[in-house]
C-alpha positions in Angstrom: 98.3 31.1 -8.6 96.1 29.7 -6.0 97.3 26.7 -4.1 96.1 23.8 -6.2 95.2 21.6 -3.2 92.6 24.3 -2.4 90.8 24.1 -5.7 87.8 22.1 -6.4 88.0 19.0 -8.8 86.1 21.2 -11.2 88.5 24.2 -11.2 91.5 21.7 -11.3 90.0 20.5 -14.7 91.0 23.9 -15.9 94.6 24.0 -14.8 96.0 23.3 -18.2 94.7 26.7 -19.5 97.0 28.7 -17.2 100.8 28.1 -17.4 101.6 31.6 -16.0 102.2 32.3 -12.3 101.0 35.8 -12.6 97.1 35.8 -12.6 96.9 39.6 -12.9 99.1 39.8 -15.9 97.3 36.8 -17.4 93.9 38.6 -16.9 95.2 41.9 -18.4 96.6 40.0 -21.4 93.5 38.0 -21.8 91.4 41.1 -22.2 93.6 42.2 -25.1 93.8 38.7 -26.7 90.0 38.3 -26.4 89.2 41.8 -27.9 91.4 41.1 -30.9 90.2 37.5 -31.5 86.5 38.6 -31.5 87.0 41.4 -34.0 88.5 38.7 -36.4 85.2 36.6 -36.4 83.3 36.8 -39.6 79.7 38.1 -39.3 78.3 34.8 -40.8 79.8 32.8 -38.0 78.0 34.8 -35.2 74.9 32.6 -35.4 76.6 29.4 -36.2 76.1 26.3 -34.1 78.4 23.3 -34.6 75.6 20.8 -33.5 71.9 20.6 -32.8 71.3 22.1 -29.3 74.7 23.9 -29.0 74.9 27.5 -28.4 75.5 30.1 -31.2 79.0 31.5 -31.3 77.8 34.9 -30.0 75.8 33.2 -27.1 79.2 31.6 -26.0 80.6 35.1 -25.7 77.4 36.1 -23.8 77.9 33.1 -21.5 81.6 34.3 -20.8 80.0 37.8 -19.7 77.6 36.1 -17.5 79.9 33.9 -15.9 82.6 36.7 -15.2 79.9 39.0 -13.7 78.8 36.1 -11.4 82.4 35.3 -10.5 83.2 39.1 -9.8 80.3 39.3 -7.4 81.5 36.2 -5.5 85.1 37.5 -5.4 83.9 41.1 -4.1 81.7 39.3 -1.4 84.4 36.9 -0.3 87.2 39.8 -0.3 85.1 41.8 1.8 85.0 39.1 4.4 81.4 38.2 3.7 81.4 34.4 3.8 77.7 34.1 3.3 77.0 31.0 1.2 76.2 31.7 -2.4 74.2 29.4 -4.7 75.4 28.1 -8.1 73.9 29.1 -11.4 72.9 27.0 -14.4 74.4 28.6 -17.6 71.9 26.5 -19.4 69.2 28.6 -17.9 71.0 31.9 -18.3 71.9 31.8 -22.2 68.2 31.2 -23.5 66.9 33.8 -21.1 69.5 36.4 -22.3 69.0 38.7 -25.2 72.2 37.6 -26.7 70.8 35.8 -29.7 69.4 39.1 -30.9 72.5 41.2 -30.3 75.4 41.4 -32.7 78.7 39.9 -31.7 80.0 43.5 -31.8 77.7 44.6 -29.0 78.4 41.4 -26.8 82.2 42.0 -27.4 81.8 45.7 -26.4 80.0 44.4 -23.1 82.9 41.7 -22.7 85.5 44.4 -22.8 83.8 46.5 -20.2 83.3 43.6 -17.8 87.1 42.7 -18.3 88.1 46.3 -17.3 86.0 46.1 -14.3 87.4 42.8 -13.4 90.9 44.0 -13.7 90.1 47.1 -11.3 88.4 44.8 -8.9 91.2 42.3 -8.5 94.0 45.0 -8.7 92.5 46.7 -5.7 92.6 43.6 -3.5 95.7 42.9 -1.2 97.0 39.5 -0.5 94.8 38.8 2.5 91.7 39.8 0.6 92.6 37.4 -2.2 92.9 34.4 0.2 89.8 35.0 2.2 87.2 32.0 2.0 83.9 31.7 1.0 81.4 29.2 -0.2 79.8 29.1 -3.6 78.0 26.3 -5.1 78.6 24.3 -2.0 82.5 24.5 -2.5 85.1 26.5 -0.6 86.7 29.2 -2.8 89.0 32.3 -2.5 88.9 35.3 -4.7 92.3 34.3 -6.0 90.9 30.9 -7.2 88.0 32.9 -8.8 90.6 35.1 -10.5 92.2 31.8 -11.7 88.9 30.5 -13.1 87.8 33.8 -14.8 91.0 33.5 -17.0 90.9 29.8 -17.5 87.1 29.5 -18.3 87.6 32.3 -21.0 90.6 30.6 -22.5 88.5 27.3 -22.6 85.6 28.9 -24.4 87.8 30.8 -26.9 89.5 27.5 -27.7 86.3 25.9 -28.2 85.1 28.8 -30.5 88.4 28.5 -32.5 88.2 24.8 -32.9 84.3 24.1 -33.2 83.1 27.3 -34.8 85.7 29.2 -36.6 87.7 26.2 -38.1 84.3 24.3 -38.8 82.8 24.0 -42.3 
């Protein structure tokens, strides 16, 4: 786990999603949990929106993919001792400009699985020093270790929303 004092207020709001101390094991298990969960979603729920202006269920999965890719890039840069500041991103711009609304959840899930495999390899190959190097993203100091934490927590957050507001709805 990252030192919680080093986490931004935003990242701290996700602490409730990570009870484990071993982030790598959590990441590996999360890949399997997500893959299994996504295969259980009925096809008629893929395009469901629980409220006006909310994303379709499959767009949430696409958002998880986009976010993980961006976070991986940040972690790669910082782990390689590149501390050039990186800008933030607006997920509300990414989702409508993706092709996810026109893809099946199965295709997006396939992409998610590939991204997760890449994430696991990226972080497995970092040593402790690399995990704790600092960088700046979205005007906040962050380490690859904190990014690893957020990748797992962010996914769990959205899977909980999918379960509560999309699957259990109606």
